[in-house]
N, C-alpha and C positions, 0 to 999 in steps of 0.2 A: 504493500500500500504506500509506503514512503519511498520516494524515488531519489532523494538527495536534496541538495540546496538549489533552489531556483535562482536566487540572486542575492547579493548583499547590497545594502543601500549606504551610500556615503554622502553626508551632508557637508557642503563646503561653502565658503564665502565667495569664491571665484569660480563659477561654473565653467566658463569657456576655457580659461587657462588650465583647469583641471582636466577637461576633456582632451585638450591638446597634449598635456603631459602624458596621460595614459595611452593616447594614440602613438606618441613618439617613443615612449619608453617600452611599452608592452605590446605594440602593434595592434592595439585595440581597434575593432571595427565599430564605427558609430552606426547604431541601428535606428537612431532617430530621437527627436525631442518630443516631449509631451507636457501637458499642463495638469498638475494635480493641485494641491494647495500651494505649490510653488513650481517653478519650471524644473523639469527633470529630463534626463537623457539615459538611454541604455547603451552600454558599450559591451561588445562581445570580446572577451579575452579568452582565447582558446575555445573550450566548450562552455565556458561560464559567462554569466552576465553580471556586470557591475552597474548598479543603478545609482546615478549621481543626481543630487538635488542642490539647487541654489539655496543657501541659508546663511543669513547674517547672525542668527541667534547663537551659533556655537563658536564662532571666531576662527577655529582651526578645524582641520579635517576630523570628522568623527563618524564612526559607523553607527547608524541609527537602529537598524534591525537586521535580523537574518530571516530570509525567506526559505521555507521548507516546501519543496515541490512534492505534491501528493496527488492522489486520485480523487479523494473525497474531503474537501475542506470542512464540510459540516460535521462529519464524524470526528475528525481530529480536533475541531474547535471544542466540541463537547468533552472529548477525552482529556484535552488539556485543562479544562476547567475542573473536571472531576479529579484530576491529579494535582490540584493546588494552584493552577494558573488563574490569572485574573482576566476577565473579558475586557477588551479594549474596543474592537470594532467587530460587530456581528457579521457572519458570512453575508457577502453581497456579490453581485455580478458587476463587471466593469469591462469596458472595451478600451484598449490602449491603441491609439492610432499612431503606429510607427510606419516604417516603409511598407510593411504588410500589417493590417489590423490584427490585433490579438484579443480574443475574447477570454476573460479570466473570471474565476471564482476565487475570492480571497476573504480573509479575516485576519484579525490581529488579537493576540493574547499577550499578557505579560507572563513570563516564566517565574519560577519560584524565587529567582534572584532579582526580579525586577526587569530583566532583559525583555526587549520587545521581539516577538516572533510573529512573522507573517506566515500564514498558511496559504499556499498558492497553487492553483491548478489553471493552466492556460492551454488554449488551442488557437492555431491560426484560423482566421475567418476565411 
């Protein structure tokens, strides 16, 4: 049921410079920008995705959450809460418009140490 990490989110005060840094250093492929509560970008690094958000709140680079790729967000959301997690965002559907639209089911919980965990299931549209 769990397939691995879907992506990690990095919040930074300088989005464009950070995107260029990851492209130049790690040969990251820019999959596109999107608007959530702030501007974000997906970079493909090897087989993995780094999600970068513009944020003045944190001052320096900070990883905000870890996303767990799964087949059933709703079941894992309930399981996480049953095991001591705290609900943050109930399961919901979203469409991320990148180069190819991605339909996703996602939710957020806090782990037992206060870390934010995104539960993530996505399919290309």
